[in-house]
C-alpha positions in Angstrom: 96.9 44.6 156.7 94.0 46.5 155.1 94.9 49.7 153.3 93.0 52.9 153.7 91.6 54.7 150.6 94.3 57.3 150.7 97.0 54.6 150.7 95.3 52.9 147.8 95.3 56.2 145.8 98.9 56.8 146.6 99.9 53.3 145.4 97.8 53.7 142.3 99.4 57.1 141.4 102.9 55.8 142.1 102.2 52.7 139.9 100.9 54.9 137.1 104.0 57.1 137.3 106.2 53.9 137.2 104.4 52.7 134.1 104.7 56.0 132.5 108.5 56.0 133.1 108.7 52.5 131.7 107.0 53.6 128.5 109.4 56.6 128.3 112.5 54.3 128.8 111.5 51.6 126.3 109.3 53.3 123.7 110.0 57.1 124.1 106.3 57.6 124.8 105.2 59.9 127.7 101.5 59.4 128.2 101.1 62.4 130.5 102.4 64.8 127.8 100.4 63.0 125.1 97.2 63.3 127.1 97.7 66.7 128.8 100.3 68.5 126.7 103.9 69.5 127.3 104.2 71.0 130.8 100.7 72.5 130.9 99.2 73.2 134.3 97.2 69.9 134.4 100.4 68.0 133.4 102.3 69.7 136.2 99.6 68.8 138.6 99.8 65.2 137.6 103.6 65.2 138.0 103.2 66.8 141.4 100.7 64.2 142.6 102.8 61.3 141.4 105.9 62.8 143.0 104.1 63.3 146.3 102.9 59.7 146.1 106.4 58.5 145.7 107.5 60.5 148.7 104.7 59.1 150.8 105.6 55.6 149.7 109.2 56.2 150.8 108.0 57.5 154.1 105.8 54.4 154.5 108.9 52.3 154.6 109.8 53.8 158.0 106.5 54.9 159.4 103.0 53.3 159.2 100.0 55.2 158.0 98.0 56.3 161.1 94.7 55.9 159.1 95.6 52.3 158.2 96.1 51.4 161.9 92.5 52.1 162.7 
């Protein structure tokens, strides 16, 4: 099935978040804080977007995206 642009962005953000946590776990390196600073407003926005992407991916397990159905 073809993915809509929103679903592609959601997957990309969740993937970036997963890679960031992998780096934190193995190398104690947090790219978000290195690039944007420790809990600055932009860093919080990135964390919020990645968290929302994760929630949307969990919801996608039980419900299909209406935009992708078109």
